[in-house]
N, C-alpha and C positions, 0 to 999 in steps of 0.2 A: 503495500498498500504505500503510496505517494505521503508527500506530506507539504503542506502550504504553509511558508516561514511568515510570521509577523514580522512587521517592520523592527518592534523597540528587540524582539528576539534577534533581528540580524544585526542591527547596531550593537546590541551587548558581544557579538560573535567578532565583530570588525574594528569595533573602538573598546579599549576597557574600562570599563565601569561597574558596577556595585555587582550586576546582575553577570559580568562575566563568565566566571565560572562556571554556574549553573548552565547557562547556555552552553556553552563548552563541554558540559556534562551529559547534557540531550543530543549535542550532534553529534558526539561520539557512537552512540547509539544508534541513531535516524538512519533510515535505508536512504542511500544517497542515488538518485538527485534531490533538491531539497525544489520542490518549487515557489517560482516566486512570478506574482501576476506584473504584466507593465506598470499598472498602478502603483504595486509595492516595489517594484526598482525605481520609480520615480520617489515613492517617499525615502525611500534608503539612501538614494543621493541626494536630498534634501536634507534629510538628517544631518549625514557627514558633512555637507554644507553649513548646517544651523552651528555645528559643536565648533566650526573653524572661525563664523561668526561671532560666536560670543567668548571666543578666545579660548576654549575646552580642548583645541586643538591644535597644533600648529598645523602651519599651512604644506612643510613638507611631508606632514602625520596624515593629513587628510588628504594630498594627492595619493601618498603609495597606499591608502584605504581604499582610495576610488577605483587606481590600478587594479588592486587585490580581488575587488568584487568584480570586476571585468573578467580577470585571470581566471574566476572561479566559475564564470557564465561561457566562458571559452572554453572551458576545460569539463565543461557539464559536472558541475558539484551543484551549482545553482540552474535549475533549467526556467527558463523566461516562458509563460505560458500567454496567448494573449487573450484578453476579456474583451469581448463585444459591449457595444448598447443593451443588447438584450440580457448578458450577464448581470449589466448590472440595474436592467430594471427587475429580474429577478430577484436581485439581493436587495435592492429596497423596499419591495414586498414581502421579503420573507422578513428583512428588519421592524417592520410596521405590523406584521403577525403578532411576531416572539419578543415586541419588546415589552419589558414589566409594564404590569397593569397595578393602578391601586388596588390595594385589598381592603 
């Protein structure tokens, strides 16, 4: 079974933070490739750039991190899955149906 990766999980894999140790532990047990939507790729790129903007990451480290993500995509560690408008519409419907209700 393939696994989609959440952006925060991937950020913890590629950028050292409080959750990196847990993320590494999980990825070591995961079946590769890890699936990533085109939107997730955008979010990951933005999250790394945001760390740079906030000065939580040096410019050289941010460039190296972006390069490592690209390498993992080329090497098949991360597999990009295209999302169509239909996918987003279905996801929106699911979110509306499954969102918390007042008790």
